[in-house]
C-alpha positions in Angstrom: 126.2 193.6 -70.6 124.7 192.6 -67.3 121.0 193.0 -66.3 121.9 195.9 -64.0 123.1 198.1 -66.9 121.0 201.1 -67.6 122.4 202.0 -71.0 123.0 200.1 -74.3 125.3 200.8 -77.2 124.1 201.7 -80.7 124.1 200.3 -83.3 122.3 197.2 -81.9 123.1 195.2 -85.1 126.4 196.7 -86.4 127.7 196.3 -89.9 125.9 196.0 -93.2 122.3 195.4 -91.9 120.1 198.0 -93.5 116.3 198.5 -93.8 115.4 196.8 -90.5 111.8 195.5 -90.1 110.7 194.2 -86.7 107.8 192.4 -85.1 107.1 191.0 -81.6 105.4 187.7 -80.7 104.9 187.5 -76.9 108.2 188.3 -75.4 110.2 187.5 -78.5 111.3 190.0 -81.2 112.3 189.1 -84.7 114.1 191.4 -87.2 114.9 191.1 -90.9 117.2 193.2 -93.1 118.0 193.8 -96.8 120.7 191.7 -98.4 121.0 193.0 -102.0 123.3 190.8 -104.2 124.3 188.3 -101.4 123.2 184.7 -101.0 121.6 183.5 -98.8 119.3 186.5 -98.5 117.4 188.4 -95.8 119.3 187.8 -92.5 116.9 187.1 -89.6 117.5 187.9 -86.0 115.9 187.1 -82.6 116.0 189.1 -79.4 114.3 189.1 -76.0 115.2 192.8 -75.2 115.6 194.7 -78.5 119.3 195.3 -77.7 121.0 191.9 -78.0 120.2 190.2 -81.3 121.1 186.6 -82.3 121.3 185.5 -86.0 118.9 182.6 -86.3 119.1 182.1 -90.1 118.3 183.6 -93.5 114.8 183.7 -94.9 116.0 183.1 -98.5 118.4 180.2 -98.2 117.4 178.1 -101.3 117.9 178.8 -105.0 114.1 178.4 -105.6 113.5 181.3 -103.2 116.3 183.7 -104.4 117.3 184.1 -108.1 120.2 186.5 -108.6 121.3 186.3 -112.3 125.0 186.8 -112.9 124.2 190.0 -114.8 122.4 191.5 -111.9 124.4 194.5 -110.5 125.9 194.8 -107.1 123.4 196.7 -104.9 120.7 195.0 -106.9 118.8 191.9 -105.7 116.9 192.0 -102.4 115.5 195.3 -101.2 113.7 196.3 -97.9 111.7 193.4 -96.4 108.7 193.8 -94.1 108.4 191.1 -91.4 105.0 190.6 -89.7 103.2 188.0 -87.6 99.5 187.5 -88.3 97.0 184.7 -87.7 99.7 182.3 -86.2 102.1 182.7 -89.1 105.1 184.9 -89.9 104.9 186.8 -93.2 107.8 188.4 -95.1 107.3 190.5 -98.2 110.3 191.8 -100.2 111.4 193.1 -103.6 113.9 191.3 -105.8 114.8 194.1 -108.2 116.9 191.8 -110.2 114.0 190.2 -112.0 111.4 188.6 -109.8 109.7 191.7 -108.4 107.7 191.6 -105.2 107.6 188.3 -103.4 105.9 187.0 -100.3 107.1 184.2 -98.0 105.6 182.6 -94.9 106.3 180.1 -92.1 105.2 179.1 -88.7 108.8 178.9 -87.4 111.0 182.0 -88.1 114.1 179.9 -87.9 112.8 178.1 -91.1 112.3 176.6 -93.4 110.3 179.4 -95.1 108.0 178.8 -98.0 108.7 179.1 -101.6 107.9 182.5 -103.2 104.3 183.7 -103.6 104.6 186.1 -106.6 102.8 189.5 -106.7 103.1 190.5 -110.4 100.4 193.2 -110.1 102.0 194.9 -107.0 104.3 197.6 -108.3 107.0 199.5 -106.5 109.7 198.6 -104.0 109.7 198.4 -100.2 106.4 196.5 -99.9 104.6 196.5 -96.5 101.8 194.3 -95.1 99.0 195.3 -92.7 95.7 193.6 -91.8 92.6 195.5 -90.8 89.8 194.3 -88.5 88.0 192.6 -91.5 91.2 190.7 -92.2 91.8 192.6 -95.4 95.5 192.6 -96.2 96.8 196.0 -97.4 100.1 196.1 -99.3 101.7 199.5 -99.4 104.8 200.3 -101.5 107.2 203.2 -102.0 105.6 206.1 -103.8 103.4 205.8 -101.6 100.9 203.5 -103.2 98.5 200.8 -101.8 96.5 197.9 -102.9 94.5 195.1 -101.1 95.9 191.6 -101.8 95.2 188.0 -101.0 98.5 187.1 -99.2 97.9 183.3 -99.9 97.9 183.7 -103.6 99.5 187.1 -104.4 96.4 188.2 -106.3 95.5 191.9 -106.0 91.9 192.7 -104.9 91.6 196.1 -106.4 93.5 198.9 -108.2 96.7 200.2 -106.8 96.3 203.8 -105.8 98.5 206.6 -104.4 97.6 207.4 -100.8 100.3 209.9 -99.7 103.3 211.6 -101.3 105.2 212.6 -98.1 106.5 216.1 -97.4 106.1 218.4 -100.4 109.5 218.9 -102.1 111.1 215.9 -100.3 112.4 213.2 -102.7 112.0 209.5 -102.5 109.0 208.8 -100.2 109.7 205.1 -99.5 109.9 202.4 -96.8 106.2 202.6 -95.9 104.9 200.8 -92.8 101.2 200.9 -91.8 99.9 200.3 -88.3 96.7 200.4 -86.4 97.4 202.1 -83.1 94.5 203.3 -81.0 91.9 205.1 -83.1 94.2 205.9 -86.0 96.1 204.2 -88.8 99.6 205.5 -88.9 101.7 205.5 -92.0 105.5 205.7 -91.3 107.8 206.5 -94.3 111.3 207.4 -95.1 112.0 210.4 -97.4 114.8 212.6 -98.5 116.9 209.8 -100.1 119.0 207.3 -98.2 122.0 209.7 -98.0 122.7 212.6 -95.6 119.1 214.0 -96.0 117.4 210.8 -95.0 114.5 211.2 -92.5 111.5 209.6 -91.0 108.0 211.1 -91.4 104.5 210.0 -90.4 100.9 210.6 -91.3 97.6 209.2 -89.9 94.1 208.4 -91.0 90.9 206.9 -89.6 91.0 204.2 -92.2 93.9 202.1 -93.6 93.5 203.6 -97.2 93.4 207.2 -96.2 93.1 210.1 -96.6 96.2 210.7 -94.5 97.0 213.8 -92.4 100.7 214.5 -92.1 102.3 215.1 -88.7 102.8 218.8 -88.2 106.3 218.1 -86.7 107.6 216.0 -89.6 110.2 214.8 -89.9 109.9 213.0 -86.6 113.6 211.9 -86.9 116.5 213.1 -88.9 120.1 214.0 -88.4 120.5 216.0 -91.6 122.6 219.2 -91.3 124.0 218.1 -87.9 127.4 217.1 -86.6 126.0 214.0 -85.1 128.2 210.9 -85.3 125.3 208.9 -86.7 124.0 210.1 -90.1 121.7 209.0 -92.9 119.0 208.1 -90.3 115.8 206.7 -91.8 113.9 203.6 -93.0 112.3 203.0 -89.6 109.8 200.4 -88.2 107.8 200.6 -84.9 107.3 197.9 -82.3 105.6 197.9 -79.0 107.1 196.2 -76.0 105.2 193.9 -73.6 105.1 196.7 -71.1 103.3 199.0 -73.5 106.4 201.1 -74.4 107.2 201.9 -78.0 110.4 201.6 -79.9 111.8 202.3 -83.3 114.4 200.4 -85.2 116.0 202.3 -88.1 119.1 202.5 -90.3 122.0 204.9 -90.0 125.7 205.1 -90.8 128.8 206.1 -88.9 130.9 208.2 -91.3 134.6 208.7 -90.5 137.6 210.6 -91.8 137.6 214.2 -93.0 135.2 215.8 -95.5 132.7 214.7 -96.7 133.0 211.7 -94.4 133.0 208.1 -95.6 131.0 205.2 -94.2 132.5 201.8 -94.8 130.4 199.3 -92.7 127.3 200.0 -94.6 124.0 201.1 -93.2 123.5 199.6 -89.7 120.5 198.9 -87.4 119.9 201.4 -84.6 117.3 201.5 -81.8 115.5 204.5 -80.3 112.6 204.9 -77.8 109.4 206.5 -78.9 106.9 208.6 -76.9 103.4 209.6 -78.0 102.4 213.3 -77.7 99.0 214.6 -78.9 98.5 211.4 -80.9 101.8 211.5 -82.7 105.0 209.4 -82.3 108.0 211.4 -81.0 111.4 209.7 -81.4 113.9 210.0 -78.5 117.5 211.1 -79.0 119.5 208.6 -81.1 122.9 208.3 -79.6 125.8 205.8 -79.5 125.0 205.1 -75.9 121.3 205.4 -74.9 119.1 204.5 -71.9 118.2 200.8 -71.9 114.6 199.6 -72.2 112.7 199.2 -68.9 113.2 195.5 -68.7 116.2 193.2 -68.0 118.7 193.0 -70.7 119.3 189.5 -71.8 122.5 189.0 -73.7 122.3 186.2 -76.3 125.1 183.9 -77.3 128.1 185.7 -78.8 128.6 185.5 -82.5 131.7 183.3 -83.0 134.7 185.1 -84.3 136.5 182.0 -85.4 135.3 179.2 -87.7 137.1 175.9 -87.9 134.8 174.6 -90.5 134.0 171.5 -88.6 130.3 171.5 -89.5 128.7 170.0 -92.6 127.1 173.4 -93.5 128.3 176.9 -93.2 127.0 179.1 -90.4 124.2 181.5 -91.2 126.4 184.6 -91.2 128.5 183.5 -94.2 127.3 185.0 -97.5 128.4 184.6 -101.1 127.9 186.8 -104.2 124.7 186.0 -106.1 124.9 182.2 -105.6 126.8 179.5 -103.8 127.1 176.3 -105.9 127.8 173.4 -103.4 130.4 171.9 -105.7 132.4 175.2 -105.5 132.1 175.8 -101.7 132.0 172.8 -99.4 133.1 171.6 -95.9 132.4 168.0 -96.9 135.4 167.4 -99.3 138.0 167.5 -96.5 136.9 167.2 -92.9 137.6 170.3 -90.9 138.4 172.3 -94.0 136.5 174.7 -96.2 137.3 173.9 -99.9 136.7 176.6 -102.5 136.9 175.8 -106.2 137.5 178.7 -108.5 134.8 179.6 -111.0 135.4 183.3 -111.9 139.1 184.2 -111.8 139.0 187.2 -109.6 136.8 189.5 -107.4 136.3 191.6 -110.6 134.0 188.9 -112.0 130.3 188.4 -111.1 130.7 184.6 -110.6 133.7 184.6 -108.3 133.8 181.8 -105.7 133.6 183.9 -102.5 132.3 183.4 -99.0 132.5 186.1 -96.4 131.1 187.8 -93.4 130.2 191.4 -92.8 132.7 193.8 -91.3 131.0 194.9 -88.1 133.6 196.9 -86.3 135.5 200.0 -87.3 138.7 198.3 -86.2 139.2 194.6 -86.7 141.8 191.9 -87.6 141.0 189.0 -89.9 143.2 186.0 -90.3 142.8 182.8 -92.3 144.9 179.6 -92.6 144.9 178.8 -96.3 146.6 176.0 -98.3 147.2 177.1 -101.9 149.0 173.8 -102.9 146.1 173.0 -105.4 145.5 176.5 -106.6 145.4 180.2 -105.7 143.1 182.2 -103.4 143.0 184.4 -100.4 141.3 187.0 -98.3 139.4 189.9 -99.7 137.7 193.1 -98.4 134.8 193.5 -100.8 132.4 196.3 -101.5 131.6 195.4 -105.1 133.2 194.1 -108.3 134.9 197.5 -108.9 136.0 198.2 -105.3 138.0 195.6 -103.3 141.4 194.8 -101.8 142.8 191.2 -101.8 145.8 189.4 -100.3 146.3 186.3 -102.4 148.4 183.2 -101.9 149.9 181.0 -104.7 152.5 178.3 -104.1 155.5 180.1 -102.7 154.2 183.7 -103.2 151.8 186.2 -101.6 150.6 189.3 -103.4 148.2 192.2 -102.7 145.8 193.4 -105.4 143.7 196.5 -105.4 140.7 197.3 -107.6 139.5 201.0 -107.5 137.0 201.7 -110.2 138.7 201.2 -113.6 142.1 200.8 -112.0 143.4 197.4 -111.0 146.7 195.7 -110.4 149.2 194.1 -108.1 150.3 196.5 -105.4 152.9 194.3 -103.8 154.2 190.7 -103.8 156.7 188.7 -101.9 158.0 185.2 -101.8 156.5 183.1 -99.0 157.4 179.7 -97.5 155.9 176.8 -99.5 152.8 175.2 -98.1 149.9 176.7 -96.0 150.1 180.3 -95.1 148.2 182.5 -92.6 146.9 185.5 -94.4 146.0 188.7 -92.5 144.0 191.9 -92.9 143.9 194.7 -90.4 141.5 197.6 -90.5 142.5 200.7 -88.4 140.4 203.9 -88.1 142.2 207.1 -88.9 141.9 210.2 -86.7 141.2 212.9 -89.2 142.5 215.7 -86.9 142.8 218.9 -88.8 143.2 217.3 -92.3 139.9 217.4 -94.0 141.2 215.1 -96.7 141.9 212.1 -94.3 140.2 208.9 -95.2 138.2 206.9 -92.6 140.6 204.1 -92.1 143.6 202.1 -93.4 143.5 198.5 -94.6 146.7 196.6 -94.1 147.2 193.3 -96.0 149.9 190.7 -95.7 150.8 187.3 -94.1 152.2 186.0 -90.9 155.8 184.8 -90.8 156.2 181.3 -89.5 158.8 182.6 -87.1 156.3 185.1 -85.8 155.2 188.6 -86.8 153.1 190.2 -89.4 154.6 190.8 -92.9 152.7 193.8 -94.1 152.8 194.0 -97.9 150.5 197.1 -98.3 148.6 199.6 -96.3 145.8 201.1 -98.4 143.4 204.0 -97.9 140.0 202.7 -96.9 137.9 205.5 -98.5 138.0 203.7 -101.8 136.0 200.9 -100.2 133.3 203.2 -99.0 129.8 203.9 -100.2 130.7 207.6 -100.8 133.2 206.5 -103.4 131.7 203.3 -104.8 128.0 204.2 -104.6 125.3 201.7 -103.9 123.6 200.5 -100.8 125.9 197.8 -99.2 128.9 197.7 -96.9 132.1 195.8 -96.6 132.2 192.0 -96.5 135.5 190.4 -95.6 136.0 186.8 -96.8 137.7 184.0 -98.7 137.9 183.4 -102.4 139.5 181.1 -104.9 141.0 182.5 -108.1 142.5 179.4 -109.7 142.1 175.6 -109.0 141.1 174.8 -105.4 142.2 176.2 -102.0 141.6 174.7 -98.6 141.0 176.8 -95.5 141.6 175.4 -92.1 140.2 178.3 -90.1 139.0 181.9 -90.3 139.3 184.3 -87.4 137.6 187.7 -87.1 138.8 189.7 -84.2 137.2 193.1 -83.2 139.8 195.6 -82.0 138.6 198.3 -79.6 135.0 199.3 -79.2 
């Protein structure tokens, strides 16, 4: 996108990047997202224009920061960070629902390293927020909506935790609170209605950070519930002011596809919308796939590489694993220019599988990997969780496709393949539902490439079974590499978006 463009495309961070929290330092914006059961945790992005975001790392990239026991469920783990800058430091507060509760991390350089965890054992509730008042009191607000002053350096609470607002009467799940001092008021932004189709953003204000809070008469200030809008489940927002004084909101939403009820497969994504102020209340602009650009030059960052030849000693920041990544089971140091995966769990059904993947970020894509199974078995997988995944797996002289859909699992197809390394391939193709309300959102084709040329498709499977509407939970698809027996070596991995 050139600087002369007057529009931008939503989502601004596509794929499984939910619960965005944003802050600005000078002309630089930083944004963090939830990561749930994946390690490393809390992806961190940088932007100069709110539209183009570059991954600069992960906040939780060491085992001492992120403990995800093997018995922690998928869609457990890390929920809803809040990212703030105060007194020359970056602060990130987050909940690990798989055992450690609310944790606080800090750094002077957002690219890391971040500190070890400061524990907050007396702060209860998920989705914690941080805000400092003019006396430098730090207020921590959590879902519910409850609040307590804390010492952010020690994690000690400085008073009782008390309920300050319950959101709109009758609306469920008041959560994702963010507290701001804007002008003469303190504004409390929350999500409510649940994170499904009734998700919404509401706001209240007070003269003091601890209330009492007056709800906006126009609540919710943003929702797509009950509409035919292509972006649904809109909520969990955060406000940020641009250097020119304009206001913006980042939020999550989904892009459902197929027939009824619609299935979203990429997870909850990060969207951007402008905000105006009317009579002292924020008014969100129209959220659309193509929207007017911010009133400053757009500055595209470096493109995310679609191919990895594994030439570096460490994996790039966009690679994630399930719960942990023991270096002895996943390394680029054993064979130069190769990623070596050593099997731990035998399949994607198991919580300790050796897996490394990247988020699916486009409705249509092609993924290819050059894999050598001469020392074991492994392949490519489209993963939603342990009970919902498709794999194409290579063993010496054979390639097979497996499907796991809830309690059902088995080999869908298999075929002899030439001995030696093989190029495995997965293609995701959206489906035009047309007049058939039963149509799924896409098809997932799995197979391998014939050495003489061409794609040998072993199976084409309905993508709805790898959707949140079928599997439940809060994540999205991750497409990656795994080892199921012995060791496998991967020469390269290529992710190619197809279409828009």
